[in-house]
C-alpha positions in Angstrom: -172.2 -134.2 -103.4 -171.0 -132.5 -100.2 -171.9 -133.8 -96.8 -174.4 -131.7 -94.9 -173.2 -129.8 -91.9 -175.1 -131.2 -88.9 -175.5 -127.7 -87.6 -177.5 -126.8 -90.7 -180.0 -129.6 -90.5 -183.5 -128.1 -90.0 -185.4 -129.0 -86.9 -189.1 -129.6 -87.1 -191.5 -126.8 -86.6 -193.5 -126.6 -83.3 -196.7 -127.7 -85.0 -195.1 -130.9 -86.3 -193.5 -131.6 -82.9 -196.8 -131.1 -81.1 -198.5 -133.5 -83.5 -195.9 -136.1 -82.9 -196.0 -135.6 -79.1 -199.8 -136.1 -79.3 -199.1 -139.5 -81.0 -196.8 -140.5 -78.2 -193.4 -139.6 -79.7 -191.1 -139.0 -76.7 -188.2 -137.8 -78.9 -190.4 -135.0 -80.2 -191.1 -134.0 -76.6 -187.4 -133.9 -75.9 -186.9 -131.5 -78.8 -189.7 -129.3 -77.5 -188.1 -129.5 -74.0 -184.7 -128.5 -75.4 -186.2 -125.7 -77.4 -188.3 -124.2 -74.6 -186.2 -124.8 -71.5 -184.1 -121.7 -72.2 -187.4 -119.6 -72.2 -189.2 -121.4 -69.3 -186.4 -121.5 -66.8 -185.6 -117.7 -66.7 -189.3 -116.9 -66.8 -189.8 -119.0 -63.6 -186.5 -118.0 -62.0 -187.3 -114.3 -62.2 -190.5 -114.8 -60.3 -189.3 -117.3 -57.7 -185.7 -116.3 -56.9 -185.0 -119.6 -55.3 -183.0 -122.3 -57.2 -184.7 -125.3 -55.7 -188.2 -124.0 -56.2 -187.3 -122.9 -59.7 -186.1 -126.4 -60.6 -189.2 -128.0 -59.2 -191.6 -125.5 -60.9 -189.9 -125.9 -64.3 -190.2 -129.7 -64.0 -193.9 -129.3 -63.2 -194.4 -127.0 -66.2 -192.9 -129.6 -68.5 -195.0 -132.4 -67.0 -198.1 -130.2 -67.5 -197.1 -129.5 -71.1 -196.7 -133.2 -71.8 -200.0 -134.1 -70.1 -202.0 -131.2 -71.5 -200.7 -130.9 -75.0 -203.9 -132.3 -76.3 -205.6 -129.1 -75.3 -203.3 -126.9 -77.2 -205.4 -125.4 -80.0 -202.8 -123.3 -81.8 -204.7 -120.0 -81.3 -201.7 -118.5 -79.6 -198.0 -119.2 -79.9 -197.0 -122.4 -78.2 -194.6 -120.5 -75.9 -197.5 -118.3 -74.6 -199.6 -121.4 -74.0 -196.8 -123.2 -72.2 -195.9 -120.3 -70.0 -199.5 -119.9 -69.1 -199.7 -123.4 -67.6 
């Protein structure tokens, strides 16, 4: 049997990661962070136009995501919910 290419290993879906974060799984939150940072950072940066403020706001967004994830109901995509915080 051939070895699996690490680049081809499937990552968990958002729903699974969210459930794991709700159970206190910090590694699952890290995966969400890595997945959504490339969307959150430019979203904030385009509106703020200041590097230091962008960094601070992005950090606050992810703190809010972590602390509010229990309120995510799944009625909208996770990205829309996260960017609305």
